[in-house]
C-alpha positions in Angstrom: 287.2 -67.0 119.9 289.2 -65.5 116.9 292.1 -63.1 117.4 293.7 -60.3 115.6 297.2 -60.0 114.0 298.5 -58.3 117.2 297.0 -61.2 119.2 299.0 -64.0 117.4 301.2 -65.6 119.9 304.7 -63.9 119.6 306.4 -67.2 120.7 305.7 -68.5 117.2 304.9 -65.6 114.9 302.8 -68.0 112.8 299.3 -67.1 111.8 298.7 -70.6 110.2 299.9 -73.8 111.7 298.9 -77.2 110.3 300.1 -80.1 112.3 300.2 -83.8 111.0 296.8 -83.3 109.4 294.9 -86.3 108.2 291.5 -86.3 106.6 289.4 -89.3 105.3 286.1 -89.6 103.7 283.6 -92.5 104.0 282.9 -94.7 101.1 280.3 -97.3 102.3 281.9 -98.8 105.4 285.5 -98.0 104.3 287.6 -94.8 105.3 289.4 -93.5 102.2 292.4 -91.2 103.2 292.7 -88.1 101.1 295.2 -86.2 103.2 297.9 -87.9 105.4 300.4 -86.2 107.8 300.5 -82.8 106.2 302.3 -80.1 108.3 303.3 -76.5 107.5 303.3 -73.0 109.0 302.8 -69.6 107.5 303.8 -66.3 109.0 302.0 -62.9 108.3 303.1 -61.3 105.0 304.5 -64.6 103.7 303.0 -67.0 101.0 303.0 -70.8 100.7 302.3 -72.5 97.4 300.5 -75.9 97.3 301.1 -77.7 94.0 300.3 -81.2 92.7 298.0 -83.0 90.2 294.3 -83.2 90.4 293.2 -85.3 93.4 296.5 -84.7 95.3 294.5 -83.2 98.2 295.8 -79.7 97.9 292.3 -78.0 97.7 291.1 -80.2 100.6 294.0 -78.8 102.8 293.5 -75.3 101.7 289.8 -75.3 102.5 290.5 -76.9 105.9 291.9 -73.5 106.9 288.4 -72.2 106.8 287.0 -75.3 108.6 285.5 -76.6 105.4 285.2 -80.3 104.8 283.3 -82.0 102.0 280.3 -84.0 103.0 281.4 -87.4 104.3 284.9 -86.2 105.3 286.4 -86.0 108.8 289.6 -85.1 110.5 291.3 -88.3 111.4 294.4 -86.8 113.1 296.3 -83.5 113.6 295.1 -80.0 113.8 294.6 -76.7 111.9 295.2 -73.5 113.8 294.5 -70.1 112.3 295.4 -67.0 114.4 295.9 -69.3 117.4 292.5 -71.1 117.2 292.0 -74.7 116.4 289.5 -74.2 113.5 287.7 -77.5 114.1 287.1 -76.7 117.8 285.3 -73.4 117.2 281.7 -72.9 118.0 279.3 -72.3 115.1 279.4 -68.5 115.9 283.2 -68.4 115.9 283.3 -70.5 112.7 281.1 -67.9 111.0 283.6 -65.2 112.3 286.5 -67.2 111.0 285.2 -67.5 107.4 285.7 -64.2 105.7 286.8 -62.5 108.9 290.1 -64.2 110.1 290.5 -66.2 107.0 289.0 -65.7 103.5 288.8 -67.6 100.3 289.2 -66.4 96.7 288.0 -69.2 94.5 288.9 -70.2 91.0 285.8 -68.9 89.1 284.7 -65.6 90.3 281.9 -65.6 87.8 280.4 -68.5 89.7 281.2 -67.2 93.1 279.5 -63.9 92.5 275.6 -63.7 92.6 274.5 -63.1 89.0 271.3 -61.3 89.9 272.8 -58.8 92.5 274.8 -55.7 91.6 278.5 -55.9 92.7 278.0 -53.0 95.1 275.3 -54.7 97.0 277.5 -57.9 97.3 280.4 -55.9 98.7 278.0 -54.2 101.2 276.8 -57.7 102.4 280.4 -58.8 102.8 281.0 -55.9 105.2 277.6 -56.2 107.0 278.1 -59.9 107.6 281.1 -59.0 109.8 279.5 -56.0 111.5 281.5 -53.5 109.6 280.4 -50.1 108.3 278.8 -50.6 104.8 278.1 -47.1 103.5 278.7 -46.1 99.8 282.1 -44.6 100.6 283.3 -47.8 102.2 282.0 -50.0 99.3 283.7 -47.6 96.8 287.0 -47.7 98.9 287.1 -51.5 98.4 286.7 -51.2 94.7 289.5 -48.6 94.6 291.7 -50.8 96.7 291.5 -53.6 94.1 292.5 -51.0 91.5 289.3 -50.9 89.4 288.7 -47.6 87.8 285.4 -45.6 88.1 284.1 -47.3 91.3 280.9 -45.3 91.2 280.0 -47.0 87.9 281.5 -50.5 88.9 279.2 -50.9 92.0 276.2 -50.5 89.9 277.0 -53.3 87.4 276.0 -56.9 87.6 278.7 -59.6 87.4 278.0 -60.4 83.7 278.8 -56.8 82.9 282.4 -57.2 84.1 285.3 -58.9 82.4 286.9 -62.0 84.0 289.7 -59.9 85.5 287.2 -57.4 86.9 285.1 -60.1 88.4 288.1 -61.6 90.1 289.1 -58.2 91.5 285.5 -57.9 93.0 286.0 -61.3 94.5 289.2 -60.3 96.1 287.6 -57.1 97.4 284.9 -59.2 99.1 287.6 -61.5 100.5 289.6 -58.5 102.1 286.5 -56.7 103.2 287.0 -57.7 106.8 290.9 -57.4 106.7 291.5 -61.1 107.2 294.8 -62.4 108.5 294.8 -65.3 106.1 294.0 -65.4 102.4 293.3 -68.7 100.7 293.7 -68.6 97.0 292.3 -71.7 95.1 293.5 -71.5 91.4 292.7 -67.7 91.5 293.9 -67.0 87.9 293.3 -70.2 85.9 290.8 -68.6 83.5 292.6 -65.4 83.0 294.9 -64.2 80.1 298.5 -63.7 81.0 298.3 -59.8 81.1 295.3 -59.9 83.4 296.7 -62.8 85.5 299.9 -60.8 86.1 298.1 -57.7 87.1 295.7 -59.7 89.5 298.7 -61.5 91.1 300.5 -58.1 91.6 297.4 -56.8 93.3 297.2 -59.9 95.6 300.9 -59.6 96.4 300.7 -55.9 97.3 297.5 -56.4 99.4 299.3 -59.2 101.3 302.1 -56.8 102.2 299.8 -53.9 103.0 297.4 -56.0 105.2 300.2 -58.3 106.5 298.2 -61.4 105.3 299.5 -64.9 105.3 298.8 -66.4 101.8 298.1 -70.0 101.0 298.1 -70.4 97.2 296.8 -73.4 95.5 297.7 -73.7 91.7 298.7 -76.2 89.1 300.5 -73.3 87.3 304.1 -73.5 88.4 304.8 -70.1 86.9 302.2 -68.5 89.1 303.5 -70.4 92.3 307.2 -69.6 91.6 306.4 -65.9 91.2 304.1 -65.5 94.3 305.2 -68.1 96.9 308.1 -67.9 99.3 308.0 -71.6 99.9 306.4 -74.4 97.9 304.9 -77.7 99.1 304.4 -80.4 96.6 301.5 -82.8 97.2 300.9 -86.2 95.8 298.3 -88.8 96.9 297.5 -86.7 100.0 301.1 -86.4 101.1 303.6 -83.6 101.0 306.5 -85.1 99.2 308.7 -82.0 99.2 308.6 -78.6 101.0 311.3 -76.1 100.3 312.0 -72.4 99.5 310.8 -71.6 96.0 314.2 -70.8 94.4 315.8 -74.0 95.9 313.0 -76.3 94.8 313.2 -75.0 91.1 317.0 -75.1 91.1 317.5 -78.5 92.7 314.3 -80.5 93.0 314.9 -83.5 95.3 311.9 -85.7 95.0 311.3 -87.7 91.8 307.7 -86.4 91.5 308.8 -82.8 91.8 311.3 -83.5 88.9 308.4 -85.0 86.9 306.3 -81.9 87.4 309.1 -79.6 86.3 309.9 -81.8 83.3 306.2 -81.7 82.2 306.3 -77.8 81.9 305.6 -77.0 78.1 308.2 -75.0 76.4 310.3 -74.7 79.5 310.8 -70.9 78.9 309.9 -68.2 76.5 313.5 -67.3 75.6 314.2 -66.2 72.0 313.4 -68.9 69.5 316.1 -70.6 67.3 317.4 -68.4 64.5 315.8 -70.8 61.9 312.4 -69.6 63.0 310.9 -73.0 63.9 309.6 -73.8 67.4 311.1 -76.7 69.1 308.7 -78.9 71.0 310.3 -80.7 74.0 310.7 -84.4 73.1 309.3 -84.0 69.6 310.5 -85.8 66.6 311.8 -84.2 63.4 309.1 -82.2 61.6 307.0 -84.2 59.1 307.6 -82.7 55.7 304.0 -83.1 54.8 303.1 -80.8 57.7 305.1 -78.0 56.3 304.9 -78.6 52.5 302.9 -76.0 50.6 299.3 -77.1 49.9 296.0 -75.4 49.3 294.5 -74.4 52.6 291.7 -76.4 54.2 290.3 -73.2 55.8 290.4 -69.7 54.1 289.0 -66.7 55.9 289.0 -63.3 54.4 287.6 -60.1 56.1 285.5 -61.9 58.6 283.1 -59.8 60.7 281.2 -61.5 63.5 278.9 -59.8 66.1 276.4 -61.3 68.6 273.7 -58.6 68.0 273.2 -55.7 65.5 273.4 -53.1 68.3 276.8 -54.5 69.6 280.3 -53.8 68.5 281.8 -56.6 66.3 283.4 -59.3 68.3 285.6 -60.3 65.4 286.5 -57.4 62.9 288.2 -57.8 59.5 290.0 -61.1 60.3 291.8 -63.1 57.6 293.8 -66.3 58.0 294.4 -69.8 56.5 294.9 -73.3 57.9 296.9 -75.7 55.8 296.5 -79.5 55.7 298.1 -81.1 58.9 298.8 -77.5 60.3 298.1 -76.2 63.8 297.3 -72.6 63.8 297.1 -71.2 67.4 295.1 -68.2 68.2 296.2 -66.2 71.4 294.9 -63.1 73.1 293.3 -61.7 76.2 289.8 -62.5 77.4 287.3 -60.7 75.0 289.9 -60.7 72.2 287.7 -62.6 69.9 289.6 -65.8 69.8 286.9 -68.1 71.1 284.2 -66.3 69.0 286.4 -67.2 66.0 286.5 -70.8 67.0 282.8 -70.9 67.8 282.1 -69.5 64.2 284.4 -72.0 62.7 282.3 -74.8 64.4 279.1 -73.2 63.0 277.6 -72.3 66.4 277.3 -68.6 65.6 276.9 -67.0 62.2 279.3 -64.5 60.4 278.0 -61.2 59.4 280.4 -60.6 56.4 283.5 -61.9 54.7 284.3 -65.2 53.2 284.9 -68.3 55.2 285.5 -71.6 53.2 286.5 -75.1 53.9 288.2 -77.2 51.2 289.3 -80.5 52.5 289.8 -84.1 51.2 286.6 -84.7 49.2 284.7 -82.1 51.3 284.1 -78.4 50.7 281.5 -75.9 51.9 280.7 -72.5 53.2 281.8 -72.1 56.9 279.7 -69.0 57.1 276.6 -71.2 57.3 275.5 -72.1 60.8 275.9 -75.8 61.6 272.2 -76.4 60.9 272.9 -75.2 57.3 275.9 -77.2 56.7 276.1 -80.6 54.9 276.5 -83.7 56.8 280.0 -84.1 55.3 281.1 -80.6 56.3 279.7 -81.1 59.8 281.7 -84.2 60.1 284.8 -82.6 58.7 285.0 -79.8 61.3 284.8 -80.9 64.9 285.0 -78.9 68.2 286.7 -80.1 71.4 285.2 -78.0 74.3 287.2 -76.2 77.0 285.4 -77.7 79.9 284.8 -81.5 79.5 282.9 -81.3 82.9 280.0 -79.4 81.4 280.1 -80.6 77.8 279.6 -84.2 78.8 276.0 -85.3 79.8 276.5 -86.4 83.5 273.7 -89.0 83.0 275.1 -90.6 79.8 277.9 -93.1 79.8 281.2 -92.6 78.1 280.3 -95.2 75.5 276.9 -93.5 74.8 278.6 -90.2 74.4 281.0 -91.6 71.7 278.3 -93.7 70.0 276.0 -90.8 69.3 278.4 -89.0 66.7 279.5 -92.4 65.4 275.8 -93.3 64.6 275.1 -89.9 63.2 278.2 -89.7 60.9 278.9 -93.4 60.1 275.6 -95.0 60.5 276.9 -97.6 62.9 278.0 -97.5 66.5 279.3 -100.9 67.6 280.7 -101.4 71.1 283.9 -102.7 69.3 284.2 -99.4 67.4 283.6 -97.3 70.5 286.4 -99.4 72.3 288.8 -98.7 69.4 288.3 -95.0 69.7 288.9 -95.1 73.5 292.0 -96.9 72.9 293.1 -94.3 70.3 292.9 -91.6 73.1 294.7 -93.7 75.7 291.8 -95.2 77.6 290.8 -98.8 78.1 287.6 -99.9 76.3 286.2 -100.7 79.7 285.9 -96.9 80.2 282.7 -97.1 77.9 280.7 -98.2 81.0 281.6 -95.3 83.2 279.9 -92.0 83.9 281.7 -88.7 83.6 281.7 -88.3 87.4 283.7 -91.4 87.7 286.6 -89.9 85.6 289.4 -87.6 86.4 289.7 -84.2 84.7 292.3 -85.5 82.3 290.3 -88.7 81.5 287.1 -86.5 80.8 289.2 -84.4 78.4 290.3 -87.6 76.6 286.6 -88.5 76.3 286.0 -85.2 74.7 288.6 -85.7 72.2 287.3 -89.2 71.5 283.8 -87.8 70.9 285.3 -85.4 68.3 287.3 -88.2 66.6 284.3 -90.4 66.4 283.0 -88.2 63.5 286.2 -88.8 61.4 287.1 -85.1 61.1 289.7 -83.3 59.0 289.9 -80.2 61.2 289.7 -80.2 65.0 289.0 -77.0 67.0 290.7 -77.1 70.4 289.3 -74.3 72.6 291.4 -73.9 75.8 291.3 -77.7 76.2 294.1 -77.8 78.8 293.3 -74.6 80.9 291.9 -76.5 84.0 294.4 -79.4 84.0 297.5 -79.8 86.1 300.9 -79.6 84.3 301.5 -83.4 84.0 298.0 -84.1 82.7 298.2 -81.0 80.3 301.4 -82.5 78.9 299.8 -85.8 78.3 296.8 -84.3 76.5 298.9 -82.2 74.3 301.1 -85.1 73.3 298.0 -87.1 72.6 296.7 -84.3 70.4 300.0 -84.2 68.5 300.0 -88.0 68.1 296.5 -88.0 66.7 297.2 -85.1 64.4 300.3 -86.9 63.0 298.6 -90.3 62.7 295.3 -89.0 61.2 296.6 -86.0 59.2 294.4 -83.6 61.1 294.5 -79.8 60.9 293.9 -77.9 64.1 292.8 -74.5 65.3 294.2 -74.3 68.8 292.9 -71.6 71.0 294.8 -70.6 74.2 296.0 -67.9 76.5 299.0 -70.0 77.5 302.0 -69.0 75.4 304.2 -71.8 76.6 301.7 -74.4 75.5 301.2 -72.5 72.1 304.9 -72.6 71.5 305.1 -76.3 72.0 302.2 -77.3 69.8 301.7 -74.7 67.0 303.2 -74.3 63.5 301.9 -70.8 63.2 300.5 -68.2 65.7 297.8 -65.5 65.3 297.7 -62.9 68.0 294.2 -61.3 68.6 293.1 -58.2 70.6 289.9 -56.2 70.2 288.6 -58.5 67.7 291.4 -58.1 65.2 294.5 -60.1 64.4 297.5 -57.8 65.1 300.3 -60.3 64.2 300.6 -63.6 62.5 303.4 -65.9 61.5 305.5 -69.1 62.1 305.7 -69.8 65.8 309.5 -69.4 66.1 309.4 -66.1 64.2 306.5 -64.7 66.5 308.2 -65.7 69.6 311.7 -64.3 68.5 310.3 -61.0 67.3 310.3 -58.2 66.3 306.7 -58.0 67.5 303.6 -55.9 67.7 303.5 -54.0 71.0 300.5 -56.1 72.1 302.3 -59.4 71.4 305.3 -58.1 73.2 303.0 -57.3 76.2 301.8 -60.9 76.2 305.3 -62.3 76.1 306.6 -59.9 78.9 303.6 -60.8 81.1 304.1 -64.6 80.9 305.1 -66.2 84.2 308.0 -68.5 83.6 308.4 -71.4 86.1 311.3 -70.7 88.3 311.1 -66.9 88.0 310.4 -65.5 91.5 309.5 -61.9 90.4 306.2 -60.7 88.8 306.5 -58.9 85.5 305.7 -55.2 85.4 302.4 -54.9 83.4 300.1 -52.1 82.6 296.9 -54.1 81.9 294.7 -51.0 81.7 297.0 -48.6 79.9 296.8 -48.3 76.1 300.3 -47.6 74.7 299.4 -48.1 71.0 296.5 -47.8 68.4 296.1 -49.0 65.0 297.7 -46.8 62.4 295.4 -44.4 60.7 296.2 -45.8 57.2 295.8 -49.4 58.4 297.7 -52.0 56.5 300.4 -54.6 57.5 304.2 -54.7 57.8 305.5 -57.8 56.0 308.6 -59.2 57.9 309.1 -62.1 55.5 308.6 -65.9 55.9 304.9 -65.4 56.4 305.5 -63.2 59.5 303.3 -60.0 59.4 302.4 -57.3 61.9 299.4 -54.9 61.7 300.6 -51.3 61.4 300.4 -49.4 64.6 301.4 -46.0 66.2 301.9 -44.8 69.8 298.8 -43.8 71.5 
């Protein structure tokens, strides 16, 4: 039988107690350990962060708090107690009461967690009804207000696809707190959100935890998120907690070698003012290649681009102009819906432009990028290649790695020998033997390397990298970014790099374009953009960035407009290629 906060035994004061937990899954006749000897406690109103690379066991431990085990798994030793109950000793009725009642989960992708064919108000009502709670319109709208969404009367009538990513995540949080749980499990809750929305959602979670006296277990690979939210951090590797300490102590003096590796892999370290010479410094990078910064005709020239998905819809990209030079990386940053991924998709030829000029002029190849991919020459299609954000969904699960790479090889070069496939795999840091594997047999980082290999198979001159490290833990992210930098240097590639992670951008980009509302509001050399002065939207992004080791959340106003485009339009030239769109106070 589950208990309330007041019923938690006062002798301990803990609402979560995990003691010497060991979990294994069966592979054939063999037990494979995935969690070994994990122990921790969490008090009401406190937060524990679980960090570690993919496959470390952190999500397995987190979901054990709700008595969830993946198929084929079993508890080998230890116990998990929530509100005084051993969750794996509960009856089916009490297990249902535990899930969403005593303990609730907020998953990584709210868009997938919400039912697409059901209005969000109905989904909130079902969350209340499932625990025997009043579910009238007033109660549903109260939940919407509690997660700080405006106009709840309108919100409850919408379907999930009619909400932004941040709004979807707030609805998922509202469903999770509907029954006032004592424990909230957060499994990568802000991975797909831009920095401003992320900070606002985390502030909401923190305030709700205090208000409802919830214990928080936060799983994340983002050390900035964990340091700003968690009172303590447990670092996991290979199913074992290798270090567990108060947050400030762990960042100040990490004791375990693996913890030090994680901290060393953080891109950019911090977003402090850039060096006075205006150039970004990448950790561990060599001296800049003169060829990368020498003036040269651009390979991509965009002037006054307008892109919309349908005639009756507002433009997703409005009056956007930029260039990309040979061997240059131009990063585009902005919030969800800013138009940055639309721009990348149009460059790849997957959606048409409505107006403006969009040209490619590379080494022996030129063409009109306004043409869809079906209307482009084979040479232009070969020259411009896209690496997708989610390698899990962009790779055919039934096709081997070798087949995935051989297909573009055959199309663009006329041959697809096993030897050449092996050479490309070697270039991205994988053994040629990986050609025989299926995507399901690869880690997230390995799948992303295959995605890069597939793009390289065409022999491109420009690579579009659309949020390619978003779902990766910090060590794997650093490895993928280093791989991309090495390939760019060795092959002379240009790159359009789409990201909402400013620390990553600072480490990889030569120049940065900042987008919001479908427009570029600031563009310039990376060091100059990070040093300022800035457009107010850029400053909002920089101020909202969570720096690892900082234990306070930034003060953000994600729904408050403080500026608008100046009536006369135009740009302010700050010199050295750094420009800001004219603006005025709202």
